[in-house]
C-alpha angles and dihedrals in degrees: 000000000000091000092054092048092050093048090050092047091054092047090051092049090053089051095048097040093093089067088061095050098268114124101198124177121243109275115207118224115244100212095177092050092046092049091050093050092044092051092048091049092050092046090052092049092047088054091052092049092048091048093050092048091049091051089052088053093242113166112234116212116180123199145069116314150157136218111253097181137332092290103027133074127180115213120181090340094311117117117213125186121196140154089242128029121189118198 
């Protein structure tokens, strides 16, 4: 979301620059390039999050699940109870 906002803000600045004495040419938007950079950024952030969770000795359970109560989650038929559950 932040990346889309920033890209839109830059595009708007290019469009409004003429009002501030800057005569800039039209700059086309490179969607494919933006998407590649966005995906790489998100992958990098996910790696940082996973690394930090691993350092904190957080157990990672991947699958489909449901909340059973405020301290229990059931994932792929396995019930896990913990003081803190991060989804």
